[in-house]
C-alpha positions in Angstrom: 5.0 14.8 31.6 6.4 14.7 35.1 10.2 15.5 35.1 11.3 12.4 36.9 9.4 10.1 34.6 10.8 11.9 31.6 14.3 11.5 32.9 13.7 7.8 33.5 12.5 7.5 30.0 15.7 9.1 28.7 17.8 6.8 30.8 16.0 3.7 29.4 16.5 5.0 25.9 20.2 5.7 26.5 20.8 2.3 28.1 21.7 0.4 24.9 22.7 -3.2 24.5 25.2 -2.9 21.7 23.3 -0.8 19.1 19.8 -1.8 20.4 17.5 0.6 22.1 13.8 1.3 22.5 13.6 2.8 19.0 15.3 -0.1 17.3 13.1 -1.8 14.7 11.8 -5.3 15.2 14.1 -6.5 12.4 17.2 -5.0 14.2 16.2 -6.5 17.5 15.8 -10.0 15.9 19.1 -9.6 14.2 20.8 -8.8 17.5 19.2 -11.8 19.0 20.5 -14.0 16.2 24.0 -12.6 16.7 23.8 -13.3 20.4 24.4 -9.6 21.3 21.2 -9.5 23.4 18.8 -11.9 25.0 15.1 -11.9 24.8 15.0 -11.2 28.6 17.1 -8.1 27.9 14.7 -6.8 25.3 11.6 -7.5 27.3 13.0 -5.8 30.4 14.0 -2.8 28.3 10.5 -2.5 26.9 8.8 -3.0 30.3 11.0 -0.3 31.8 10.1 2.0 28.9 6.4 1.3 29.4 6.7 2.0 33.1 8.6 5.2 32.4 6.3 6.8 29.8 2.9 5.2 29.6 1.6 7.0 32.6 1.5 10.1 30.5 0.1 8.5 27.4 -2.1 5.6 28.5 -1.4 3.5 25.4 -1.3 0.1 27.1 -4.7 -1.1 28.2 -3.7 -4.4 29.8 -0.1 -4.9 31.0 1.3 -8.5 30.9 4.8 -8.3 32.3 4.8 -11.8 33.9 3.6 -13.3 30.6 6.3 -11.4 28.7 9.1 -12.4 31.0 8.0 -16.1 31.0 7.9 -16.0 27.1 11.3 -14.3 27.0 12.9 -17.0 29.2 11.4 -19.7 27.1 12.6 -18.0 23.9 16.2 -17.8 25.3 16.1 -21.5 26.2 14.8 -22.3 22.7 17.5 -20.2 21.0 20.2 -21.8 23.1 18.9 -25.2 21.9 19.2 -24.0 18.3 15.5 -23.4 17.7 14.2 -20.7 15.5 10.9 -19.0 14.7 10.1 -15.7 12.9 9.5 -13.7 16.1 11.3 -15.8 18.6 12.1 -13.6 21.6 10.7 -10.4 20.2 8.6 -8.2 22.6 5.4 -6.8 21.0 1.9 -5.8 21.7 -1.6 -6.6 20.3 -4.7 -4.5 20.1 -7.0 -5.1 23.1 -9.8 -6.4 20.8 -7.5 -9.1 19.5 -8.8 -12.4 20.9 -6.0 -13.6 23.2 -6.4 -16.5 25.7 -6.5 -15.3 29.3 -6.7 -11.6 28.5 -9.7 -9.2 28.5 -11.3 -8.6 25.1 -13.7 -5.8 25.6 -13.2 -3.6 22.5 -13.8 -0.7 24.8 -17.4 -1.8 25.6 -18.2 -1.8 29.3 -20.6 -4.7 29.0 -17.7 -6.8 27.7 -15.1 -5.6 30.3 -15.2 -9.0 32.1 -15.0 -11.1 29.0 -11.8 -13.2 29.0 -11.6 -15.7 26.2 -10.1 -19.1 26.9 -8.5 -19.6 23.5 -6.5 -17.5 21.1 -7.9 -16.2 17.8 -6.0 -17.1 14.7 -3.9 -13.9 14.7 -2.8 -14.2 18.4 -2.2 -17.9 17.9 0.1 -17.3 15.0 2.0 -14.5 16.8 2.5 -16.8 19.8 3.6 -19.7 17.6 6.1 -17.5 16.0 7.7 -16.8 19.4 6.5 -13.3 20.2 6.6 -12.1 23.8 3.4 -10.2 24.6 4.1 -7.1 26.6 0.4 -6.2 26.8 -2.6 -5.1 24.8 -3.2 -1.6 23.6 -6.1 0.9 24.0 -9.0 1.4 21.7 -12.2 3.5 21.6 -15.7 2.3 22.4 -16.6 -0.6 20.0 -13.6 0.3 17.8 -15.7 3.0 16.3 -13.7 6.3 16.4 -10.5 7.9 15.1 -9.5 8.4 18.7 -8.7 5.9 21.5 -11.0 7.1 24.2 -12.2 4.0 26.0 -15.0 3.7 28.5 -13.1 0.8 30.0 -9.5 2.1 29.9 -9.6 5.8 29.5 -8.2 8.1 26.8 -4.9 7.6 25.0 -2.9 10.7 24.2 -0.7 11.3 21.1 3.0 11.5 22.1 3.6 14.2 19.4 1.0 16.4 21.1 -0.9 15.1 24.1 -3.8 17.5 23.4 -4.5 15.6 20.2 -5.8 12.2 19.1 -3.3 9.3 18.4 -5.9 8.1 15.9 -8.2 5.1 16.2 -9.2 2.6 16.6 -5.7 1.2 17.0 -4.7 4.5 18.8 -3.0 2.8 21.7 -0.9 0.8 19.3 0.2 3.8 17.3 1.1 5.8 20.4 3.0 2.9 21.9 5.1 2.5 18.8 5.8 6.2 18.5 6.8 6.4 22.2 9.2 3.4 22.0 7.1 1.1 24.1 6.8 -1.7 21.5 8.4 -2.5 18.1 5.4 -4.3 16.6 1.6 -4.1 16.9 -1.4 -5.8 15.4 -4.5 -3.7 14.7 -7.7 -4.0 12.8 -9.2 -1.7 10.1 -12.7 -1.2 8.6 -12.6 2.6 8.7 -8.9 3.4 8.7 -8.2 1.9 12.1 -4.7 0.7 11.2 -3.7 3.5 8.9 -5.0 6.6 10.7 -3.1 5.8 13.9 0.0 5.2 11.8 -0.5 8.6 10.2 -1.3 10.5 13.4 1.7 9.0 15.2 4.2 9.0 12.4 4.6 5.3 12.1 3.8 2.6 9.5 0.7 0.5 9.1 -0.5 -2.1 6.6 -4.1 -2.8 5.8 -3.8 -6.2 4.0 -5.8 -7.5 1.1 -9.2 -8.4 2.6 -8.7 -12.1 2.4 -4.9 -12.3 3.2 -5.2 -12.5 7.0 -8.0 -14.2 9.1 -10.6 -11.7 10.1 -12.1 -13.6 13.0 -11.2 -12.9 16.6 -10.9 -9.1 16.2 -14.2 -8.1 17.9 -16.0 -9.8 20.8 -17.9 -12.0 20.7 -17.8 -12.6 16.9 -15.1 -15.2 16.7 -16.1 -17.2 13.6 -15.4 -16.2 10.0 -18.5 -14.7 8.3 -18.2 -14.4 4.5 -20.9 -11.6 4.5 -18.9 -9.5 7.0 -16.8 -7.9 4.3 -14.3 -5.0 4.6 -12.9 -5.5 8.1 -9.3 -6.8 8.4 -6.5 -7.3 10.8 -2.9 -6.1 10.1 0.4 -4.9 11.4 1.8 -1.5 12.6 5.5 -0.9 13.0 8.3 1.7 12.8 9.6 0.5 9.4 8.1 -1.0 6.2 10.4 -4.1 6.6 8.8 -4.8 10.0 5.3 -4.6 8.4 6.3 -7.4 6.1 7.9 -9.4 8.9 4.6 -9.4 10.8 2.5 -9.9 7.7 4.4 -13.1 6.9 3.6 -14.4 10.4 -0.1 -13.7 10.4 -1.1 -14.1 6.8 -2.7 -17.3 5.7 -6.0 -19.1 5.2 -8.8 -19.1 7.6 -9.8 -22.1 9.8 -11.2 -25.1 7.9 -9.9 -23.7 4.5 -6.4 -24.2 5.7 -6.8 -27.9 5.2 -6.4 -27.3 1.5 -5.7 -23.7 0.7 -2.3 -22.0 1.0 -1.5 -18.3 0.6 1.4 -17.5 -1.8 1.6 -13.8 -2.0 3.7 -12.8 -5.0 6.9 -10.7 -4.6 6.8 -7.0 -5.1 6.4 -6.0 -8.7 9.6 -4.0 -8.4 12.7 -3.7 -6.2 13.8 -0.2 -7.1 11.9 3.1 -7.0 12.7 3.9 -10.6 10.8 0.9 -11.9 7.5 1.8 -10.2 4.5 3.3 -12.1 3.1 5.7 -9.5 -0.4 7.1 -9.9 -1.3 10.1 -7.8 -4.9 10.5 -6.7 -6.5 13.6 -8.1 -8.1 16.1 -5.7 -11.3 14.7 -4.3 -13.8 17.6 -4.5 -16.0 16.4 -1.7 -13.2 16.0 0.8 -10.2 18.3 0.0 -7.1 17.5 2.1 -5.3 20.1 4.1 -2.7 22.2 2.2 0.1 20.6 4.3 -1.2 17.1 3.4 -1.5 18.0 -0.3 2.1 19.4 -0.2 3.3 16.1 1.2 1.7 14.2 -1.7 3.3 16.6 -4.2 6.7 16.2 -2.5 6.5 12.4 -2.6 5.5 12.5 -6.3 8.5 14.7 -7.1 10.8 12.4 -5.1 9.5 9.4 -7.0 9.8 11.1 -10.3 13.3 12.3 -9.6 14.1 8.6 -8.7 13.1 7.6 -12.2 9.5 6.4 -11.5 6.7 7.1 -13.9 4.4 9.5 -12.1 1.1 11.0 -13.1 -2.4 11.7 -11.8 -4.8 8.8 -12.4 -7.8 7.1 -10.8 -9.8 3.9 -11.4 -12.7 4.3 -13.8 -15.6 4.3 -11.3 -17.9 7.1 -10.0 -16.0 8.3 -6.9 -19.1 9.6 -5.1 -21.1 6.4 -5.7 -18.1 4.4 -4.5 -18.0 6.4 -1.3 -21.7 6.1 -0.7 -21.6 2.3 -1.3 -18.8 2.1 1.3 -20.9 4.1 3.8 -23.9 1.9 3.2 -21.9 -1.3 3.7 -20.2 0.1 6.8 -23.5 0.9 8.4 -24.9 -2.5 7.5 -22.1 -4.3 9.2 -21.6 -2.0 12.3 -25.3 -1.6 13.3 -26.3 -5.3 13.1 -26.5 -5.5 16.8 -29.2 -2.8 17.0 -32.9 -3.6 17.2 -34.9 -3.1 14.1 -36.8 -0.3 15.7 -33.6 1.5 16.7 -32.1 1.2 13.2 -35.3 2.3 11.4 -35.7 5.3 13.8 -32.1 6.4 13.3 -32.4 5.9 9.5 -35.5 8.2 9.3 -33.6 11.0 11.0 -30.6 10.6 8.6 -32.9 10.6 5.6 -34.7 13.7 6.9 -31.4 15.7 6.7 -31.4 15.5 2.9 -27.7 15.0 3.0 -26.5 12.4 0.4 -24.0 10.8 2.8 -26.5 10.5 5.6 -29.0 8.9 3.1 -26.3 6.4 2.1 -25.7 5.6 5.7 -29.4 5.2 6.3 -29.7 2.6 3.5 -27.2 0.4 5.3 -29.5 0.4 8.4 -32.6 -0.6 6.5 -31.6 -2.4 3.4 -33.0 -5.8 2.3 -31.1 -8.9 1.5 -31.8 -8.2 -2.2 -30.4 -4.7 -1.8 -27.3 -6.1 -0.3 -26.8 -8.6 -3.1 -27.1 -5.7 -5.6 -24.5 -3.7 -3.6 -22.1 -6.7 -3.8 -22.5 -6.7 -7.5 -21.5 -3.0 -7.6 -18.5 -3.8 -5.3 -17.5 -6.5 -7.8 -17.5 -4.0 -10.6 -15.4 -1.7 -8.5 -12.9 -4.6 -7.8 -12.6 -5.1 -11.6 -12.0 -1.4 -12.1 -9.1 -1.6 -9.6 -7.7 -4.6 -11.4 -7.8 -2.9 -14.8 -6.2 0.2 -13.2 -3.3 -1.8 -11.8 -2.6 -3.2 -15.2 -1.2 0.2 -16.0 -0.1 1.4 -12.6 1.7 -0.3 -9.6 0.5 1.9 -6.7 -1.9 4.7 -6.1 -0.6 7.3 -3.6 -2.9 9.6 -1.6 -3.3 11.0 1.9 -4.1 8.5 4.7 -6.2 11.1 6.4 -7.6 14.5 5.5 -5.1 16.2 7.8 -2.7 15.6 10.7 -4.0 14.6 14.2 -6.9 16.6 15.4 -7.5 17.8 19.0 -9.4 15.4 21.3 -13.1 15.8 20.8 -16.2 14.7 22.6 -19.9 14.9 21.9 -22.1 12.9 19.6 -20.3 11.4 16.6 -22.6 12.9 14.0 -22.3 16.4 15.5 -18.5 16.6 15.5 -16.6 18.7 13.1 -12.9 19.2 12.0 -11.1 22.4 11.2 -9.1 22.1 8.0 -7.2 25.2 7.0 -9.7 27.4 8.8 -12.7 25.7 7.2 -15.2 23.6 9.2 -15.9 20.2 7.7 -17.9 17.2 8.9 -16.1 14.7 11.1 -16.9 11.8 8.8 -14.6 13.3 6.2 -11.9 11.4 8.1 -13.0 8.2 6.4 -12.8 9.4 2.8 -9.2 8.6 2.2 -9.0 5.3 4.2 -12.1 4.0 2.4 -10.6 3.8 -1.1 -8.8 0.6 -0.2 -11.5 -0.7 2.2 -14.6 -1.0 0.0 -13.0 -3.2 -2.7 -10.6 -5.0 -0.3 -7.3 -3.6 -1.8 -4.0 -3.7 0.2 -2.8 -0.3 1.4 0.4 0.7 3.3 0.5 3.8 5.4 3.9 5.5 5.8 5.3 8.8 7.2 5.0 11.9 5.0 7.0 14.4 7.0 5.8 17.0 9.5 3.3 19.9 9.0 4.1 23.5 10.1 2.8 22.7 13.6 5.4 19.8 13.9 2.7 17.1 13.6 3.2 13.9 11.5 1.6 13.7 8.1 0.7 10.3 6.8 0.4 9.1 3.2 -0.6 5.7 1.8 0.1 3.5 -1.2 -2.9 1.5 -2.4 -2.0 -1.6 -4.5 -3.3 -4.5 -6.5 -5.4 -7.3 -4.8 -3.2 -9.9 -3.1 0.0 -8.0 -4.0 0.6 -6.7 -0.6 4.4 -6.9 -1.0 4.2 -4.2 -3.7 2.8 -1.5 -1.5 5.0 -2.5 1.5 8.1 -2.4 -0.7 7.2 1.0 -2.1 6.8 2.3 1.4 10.3 1.0 2.2 11.8 2.5 -0.9 10.6 6.0 0.1 11.9 5.8 3.7 14.8 7.9 2.4 12.3 10.7 1.6 10.6 10.5 5.0 10.8 7.8 7.6 9.9 7.3 11.2 11.4 9.9 13.7 10.6 9.8 17.4 8.4 12.5 19.0 10.8 15.2 20.4 9.5 14.7 24.0 10.2 11.0 23.9 13.4 10.8 21.8 
């Protein structure tokens, strides 16, 4: 980072309005607005100055919208003066670049879509705007949202503010980095392979993958802007610097999809418990085919001890399904959904090469590229059995804790996706091991909240997650809030 930009960043952080600064939570900023201690214009200008000061060294913001943010802030201040209120009224925030937002590019990092500018908001952007949010800009993503990095062919590479030689995670990597560097207090991401929770883990912030049906899924990937009941597993959800802020944004964007909202209403129950000592905490046993790093496992053990010391019931436990079959069914479904734009010849050719490796995970992926409609229906039957196994599991337990990712942030990597590897405690493992821990919640549509798990010996954030019962999102978010005393958000040293 150039010295002068660093000094400007420090000056922006030091310039407080009462007790509000760039690392204040969204909840704190809104409370200061309610008390009349700051204006929305103040908050927006503070965040725009912060972006100008530090984003040149991180490249987290893909599309800057300062004029839009200022206009929204002025309108919010007028509304507040008139006694108006809304959940996010006057709060600066960001959205993932792939979130359909009227008048802004929605490329998802795909060069062919670089000029695509939707004329209308998707459901999520519409709800954020109606709640009074002031959009600072949209955040960077990888090509087609399909990596645990944020290296975009359209906008370039985003760097991790904890260590700029490493990935901020993906695909909501720009959002995770922006939160960690104090550029925004709230972000919306999407997740079908850990794209909310991995950036949260790599950047030391919070992220919530909602129950699959809690938040509209359309408008998260161009040009697919209508709900498709067969396009399972993908979701949109919030990232923030506190668990309370996750719930704040969740309450804004959660609700039924278009057309169903004429009759359906979403009434998410309260958290099962309000104190840590009441929770029944299951700890995921070691997964033999994707062993987490020693530092990550130590973080899980530390959290388990903290919860136990706080009075919680804690023990190793897992739903009663075949873990490897569950993983393979997830991979098959993921490939089915993400390769649908390919030609039949391309998919069959790629599948033949995968099958020829003899590797069980590659064979599972190949099935997704060539499966029949009957095969897909049978897979959905197995998914339903898994959903029931989770429901039975959560009759005895309240949350299941495990790593969010197999290790802390890895160095930026290039090359073909299938040829990449990771180094975990001196051992080389396949790159796709990154998806093993995110996928537990994904395949069956469970809610999962990612939260900080301390730092590893290299000073990099470790991220854990709490997986919870279907449509009981408040339980996992509340658990994450209750363990903030154990480990919560801390700014990256170079940006504090």
